[in-house]
BAKEFI-542743 format. One record per atom (N, C-alpha, C, O): y, x, z; residue in one letter; residue number from 1. Coordinates in steps of 0.2 Angstrom, whole numbers, plus 5000, padded with zeros to 4 digits. Atoms other than C-alpha are relative to their C-alpha. Layout:
N
- c2 | c1 | c3 | resn | resi
- Y | X | Z | A | NUM;
...
REM end
This chain:
66
- c2 | c1 | c3 | resn | resi
- 5005 | 5005 | 5000 | M | 1;
- 4838 | 5091 | 5198 | M | 1;
- 5004 | 4993 | 5002 | M | 1;
- 5007 | 4993 | 5007 | M | 1;
- 4997 | 5006 | 4999 | K | 2;
- 4844 | 5073 | 5197 | K | 2;
- 4996 | 4996 | 5006 | K | 2;
- 4990 | 4996 | 5006 | K | 2;
- 5002 | 5004 | 4995 | R | 3;
- 4842 | 5062 | 5212 | R | 3;
- 4999 | 4993 | 4998 | R | 3;
- 5003 | 4990 | 4994 | R | 3;
- 5001 | 5007 | 5002 | K | 4;
- 4834 | 5045 | 5209 | K | 4;
- 5003 | 4995 | 5004 | K | 4;
- 5004 | 4996 | 5010 | K | 4;
- 4998 | 5006 | 4996 | F | 5;
- 4841 | 5028 | 5214 | F | 5;
- 4995 | 4998 | 5005 | F | 5;
- 4989 | 4997 | 5003 | F | 5;
- 5004 | 5004 | 4996 | D | 6;
- 4834 | 5020 | 5229 | D | 6;
- 5003 | 4994 | 5002 | D | 6;
- 5009 | 4992 | 5000 | D | 6;
- 4998 | 5007 | 4998 | N | 7;
- 4836 | 5003 | 5237 | N | 7;
- 5007 | 5000 | 5003 | N | 7;
- 5011 | 4996 | 5002 | N | 7;
- 4993 | 5000 | 4997 | N | 8;
- 4851 | 5009 | 5248 | N | 8;
- 5006 | 5001 | 4995 | N | 8;
- 5011 | 4998 | 4995 | N | 8;
- 4995 | 4999 | 5006 | D | 9;
- 4860 | 5015 | 5232 | D | 9;
- 5002 | 4993 | 4997 | D | 9;
- 5007 | 4991 | 4996 | D | 9;
- 4999 | 5006 | 5003 | L | 10;
- 4857 | 4998 | 5224 | L | 10;
- 5004 | 4995 | 5004 | L | 10;
- 5008 | 4991 | 5002 | L | 10;
- 4997 | 5005 | 4995 | K | 11;
- 4863 | 4988 | 5240 | K | 11;
- 5008 | 5002 | 5000 | K | 11;
- 5012 | 4998 | 5000 | K | 11;
- 4993 | 4998 | 5000 | T | 12;
- 4879 | 4999 | 5240 | T | 12;
- 5004 | 4998 | 4993 | T | 12;
- 5009 | 4995 | 4994 | T | 12;
- 4997 | 5002 | 5007 | I | 13;
- 4882 | 4996 | 5221 | I | 13;
- 5001 | 4992 | 5000 | I | 13;
- 5007 | 4990 | 4998 | I | 13;
- 5000 | 5007 | 5000 | G | 14;
- 4879 | 4977 | 5224 | G | 14;
- 5006 | 4998 | 5005 | G | 14;
- 5010 | 4993 | 5003 | G | 14;
- 4994 | 5001 | 4995 | R | 15;
- 4892 | 4977 | 5239 | R | 15;
- 5007 | 5001 | 4996 | R | 15;
- 5011 | 4997 | 4996 | R | 15;
- 4994 | 4999 | 5003 | Y | 16;
- 4905 | 4985 | 5228 | Y | 16;
- 5001 | 4995 | 4994 | Y | 16;
- 5007 | 4993 | 4993 | Y | 16;
- 4999 | 5005 | 5005 | M | 17;
- 4902 | 4973 | 5214 | M | 17;
- 5002 | 4993 | 5003 | M | 17;
- 5006 | 4990 | 5000 | M | 17;
- 4998 | 5006 | 4997 | M | 18;
- 4904 | 4958 | 5226 | M | 18;
- 5007 | 5000 | 5002 | M | 18;
- 5011 | 4996 | 5001 | M | 18;
- 4993 | 4999 | 4998 | I | 19;
- 4920 | 4965 | 5232 | I | 19;
- 5005 | 5000 | 4994 | I | 19;
- 5010 | 4996 | 4994 | I | 19;
- 4997 | 5001 | 5006 | E | 20;
- 4926 | 4967 | 5214 | E | 20;
- 5001 | 4993 | 4998 | E | 20;
- 5006 | 4991 | 4996 | E | 20;
- 5000 | 5007 | 5002 | K | 21;
- 4921 | 4949 | 5210 | K | 21;
- 5005 | 4996 | 5004 | K | 21;
- 5009 | 4992 | 5002 | K | 21;
- 4996 | 5004 | 4996 | N | 22;
- 4930 | 4942 | 5225 | N | 22;
- 5008 | 5002 | 4999 | N | 22;
- 5012 | 4998 | 4999 | N | 22;
- 4993 | 4998 | 5001 | M | 23;
- 4946 | 4953 | 5222 | M | 23;
- 5002 | 4997 | 4993 | M | 23;
- 5008 | 4994 | 4993 | M | 23;
- 4998 | 5003 | 5006 | Y | 24;
- 4946 | 4946 | 5204 | Y | 24;
- 5001 | 4993 | 5001 | Y | 24;
- 5006 | 4990 | 4998 | Y | 24;
- 4999 | 5008 | 4998 | A | 25;
- 4944 | 4928 | 5210 | A | 25;
- 5006 | 4999 | 5003 | A | 25;
- 5010 | 4994 | 5001 | A | 25;
- 4994 | 5000 | 4996 | Q | 26;
- 4958 | 4931 | 5222 | Q | 26;
- 5006 | 5001 | 4995 | Q | 26;
- 5011 | 4997 | 4995 | Q | 26;
- 4995 | 4999 | 5004 | F | 27;
- 4969 | 4938 | 5208 | F | 27;
- 5001 | 4994 | 4995 | F | 27;
- 5007 | 4993 | 4994 | F | 27;
- 5000 | 5005 | 5004 | V | 28;
- 4965 | 4924 | 5196 | V | 28;
- 5003 | 4994 | 5004 | V | 28;
- 5008 | 4990 | 5001 | V | 28;
- 4997 | 5005 | 4996 | D | 29;
- 4969 | 4912 | 5210 | D | 29;
- 5008 | 5001 | 5001 | D | 29;
- 5012 | 4996 | 5001 | D | 29;
- 4993 | 4999 | 4999 | D | 30;
- 4986 | 4920 | 5213 | D | 30;
- 5004 | 4999 | 4994 | D | 30;
- 5010 | 4997 | 4994 | D | 30;
- 4997 | 5001 | 5006 | L | 31;
- 4990 | 4919 | 5195 | L | 31;
- 5002 | 4993 | 4999 | L | 31;
- 5007 | 4991 | 4996 | L | 31;
- 4999 | 5007 | 5001 | D | 32;
- 4988 | 4900 | 5196 | D | 32;
- 5004 | 4997 | 5006 | D | 32;
- 5004 | 4991 | 5006 | D | 32;
- 4996 | 5002 | 4995 | G | 33;
- 4999 | 4899 | 5211 | G | 33;
- 4997 | 4999 | 5007 | G | 33;
- 5000 | 4997 | 5012 | G | 33;
- 5003 | 4999 | 4993 | G | 34;
- 4987 | 4902 | 5225 | G | 34;
- 4996 | 4993 | 5002 | G | 34;
- 4994 | 4993 | 5008 | G | 34;
- 5004 | 5006 | 4998 | V | 35;
- 4979 | 4884 | 5225 | V | 35;
- 4993 | 5001 | 4999 | V | 35;
- 4991 | 5005 | 4994 | V | 35;
- 5007 | 5000 | 5001 | N | 36;
- 4961 | 4881 | 5226 | N | 36;
- 4999 | 4996 | 4994 | N | 36;
- 5000 | 4990 | 4994 | N | 36;
- 5000 | 5004 | 5006 | R | 37;
- 4957 | 4876 | 5208 | R | 37;
- 4994 | 4996 | 4999 | R | 37;
- 4988 | 4999 | 5002 | R | 37;
- 5006 | 5004 | 5002 | T | 38;
- 4945 | 4863 | 5202 | T | 38;
- 4999 | 5000 | 4993 | T | 38;
- 5004 | 5003 | 4989 | T | 38;
- 5001 | 5000 | 5007 | D | 39;
- 4938 | 4861 | 5185 | D | 39;
- 5005 | 4996 | 4996 | D | 39;
- 5007 | 4998 | 4991 | D | 39;
- 4994 | 5004 | 5003 | E | 40;
- 4952 | 4848 | 5181 | E | 40;
- 5006 | 5005 | 4999 | E | 40;
- 5009 | 5004 | 4994 | E | 40;
- 4994 | 4996 | 5000 | N | 41;
- 4965 | 4861 | 5185 | N | 41;
- 4999 | 5006 | 4994 | N | 41;
- 5004 | 5008 | 4992 | N | 41;
- 5001 | 4994 | 5005 | L | 42;
- 4957 | 4874 | 5173 | L | 42;
- 5002 | 4997 | 4993 | L | 42;
- 5003 | 5002 | 4988 | L | 42;
- 4999 | 5003 | 5007 | I | 43;
- 4960 | 4862 | 5158 | I | 43;
- 5007 | 4998 | 5000 | I | 43;
- 5009 | 4993 | 5003 | I | 43;
- 4993 | 5002 | 5001 | S | 44;
- 4978 | 4861 | 5153 | S | 44;
- 5001 | 4993 | 4997 | S | 44;
- 4997 | 4991 | 4992 | S | 44;
- 4999 | 5007 | 5003 | N | 45;
- 4985 | 4844 | 5149 | N | 45;
- 5001 | 5000 | 4992 | N | 45;
- 5000 | 4995 | 4989 | N | 45;
- 4998 | 5000 | 5007 | T | 46;
- 4991 | 4850 | 5132 | T | 46;
- 4995 | 5003 | 4996 | T | 46;
- 4996 | 5003 | 4989 | T | 46;
- 5005 | 4997 | 5004 | D | 47;
- 4976 | 4860 | 5126 | D | 47;
- 4996 | 4995 | 4996 | D | 47;
- 4994 | 4990 | 4999 | D | 47;
- 5004 | 5004 | 5005 | N | 48;
- 4967 | 4853 | 5111 | N | 48;
- 5001 | 4993 | 5000 | N | 48;
- 4997 | 4989 | 4998 | N | 48;
- 4998 | 5007 | 5001 | K | 49;
- 4976 | 4837 | 5111 | K | 49;
- 5005 | 5000 | 4994 | K | 49;
- 5009 | 5004 | 4993 | K | 49;
- 4996 | 5000 | 5006 | E | 50;
- 4985 | 4831 | 5095 | E | 50;
- 5006 | 4996 | 5003 | E | 50;
- 5006 | 4991 | 5007 | E | 50;
- 4994 | 5004 | 4999 | N | 51;
- 5003 | 4825 | 5096 | N | 51;
- 5000 | 4994 | 4996 | N | 51;
- 4996 | 4993 | 4991 | N | 51;
- 5000 | 5006 | 5004 | E | 52;
- 5008 | 4808 | 5089 | E | 52;
- 5001 | 5001 | 4992 | E | 52;
- 4998 | 4997 | 4988 | E | 52;
- 4999 | 4999 | 5007 | D | 53;
- 5013 | 4816 | 5072 | D | 53;
- 4994 | 5004 | 4997 | D | 53;
- 4994 | 5006 | 4991 | D | 53;
- 5006 | 4997 | 5002 | G | 54;
- 4996 | 4824 | 5071 | G | 54;
- 4999 | 5007 | 5001 | G | 54;
- 4994 | 5010 | 5000 | G | 54;
- 5000 | 4993 | 4999 | S | 55;
- 5001 | 4842 | 5075 | S | 55;
- 4996 | 5001 | 5007 | S | 55;
- 4996 | 4996 | 5011 | S | 55;
- 5003 | 4998 | 4993 | S | 56;
- 4992 | 4851 | 5090 | S | 56;
- 5004 | 5005 | 5003 | S | 56;
- 5008 | 5008 | 5000 | S | 56;
- 4997 | 4995 | 4996 | N | 57;
- 4998 | 4862 | 5104 | N | 57;
- 4997 | 5006 | 5001 | N | 57;
- 4998 | 5010 | 5005 | N | 57;
- 5004 | 4994 | 4999 | N | 58;
- 4985 | 4875 | 5102 | N | 58;
- 5003 | 5007 | 4999 | N | 58;
- 5001 | 5012 | 5001 | N | 58;
- 4996 | 4994 | 5001 | N | 59;
- 4997 | 4888 | 5095 | N | 59;
- 5006 | 5002 | 5004 | N | 59;
- 5009 | 5006 | 5003 | N | 59;
- 4995 | 5000 | 4995 | I | 60;
- 5009 | 4886 | 5109 | I | 60;
- 4998 | 5003 | 5007 | I | 60;
- 4993 | 5000 | 5009 | I | 60;
- 5003 | 4998 | 4993 | D | 61;
- 5007 | 4896 | 5125 | D | 61;
- 5004 | 4997 | 5005 | D | 61;
- 5008 | 4992 | 5004 | D | 61;
- 4998 | 5003 | 4994 | R | 62;
- 5011 | 4891 | 5142 | R | 62;
- 5008 | 4999 | 5001 | R | 62;
- 5011 | 4994 | 5003 | R | 62;
- 4993 | 5000 | 5000 | E | 63;
- 5030 | 4895 | 5141 | E | 63;
- 5003 | 4996 | 4994 | E | 63;
- 5009 | 4994 | 4994 | E | 63;
- 4997 | 5004 | 5005 | G | 64;
- 5032 | 4885 | 5125 | G | 64;
- 5002 | 5004 | 4994 | G | 64;
- 5005 | 5002 | 4989 | G | 64;
- 4999 | 4996 | 5005 | K | 65;
- 5034 | 4900 | 5114 | K | 65;
- 4995 | 5000 | 4995 | K | 65;
- 4989 | 4999 | 4997 | K | 65;
- 5005 | 4999 | 5005 | M | 66;
- 5025 | 4902 | 5098 | M | 66;
- 4996 | 5006 | 5000 | M | 66;
- 4992 | 5008 | 4996 | M | 66;
REM end
């Protein structure tokens, strides 16, 4: 016979989800050098901008490789 979920189960699941979310946020932060990022930092200076000759940088990744 299956046991039904109760509120304690849901609280436990919620705690694990918060831990996962915080660990993911820390992981993303570490990828960016560990600084506290703001919205401006999330947008790269080269993304979606056209160069003087009309070409764009959208197909070039962060290291400059195609």
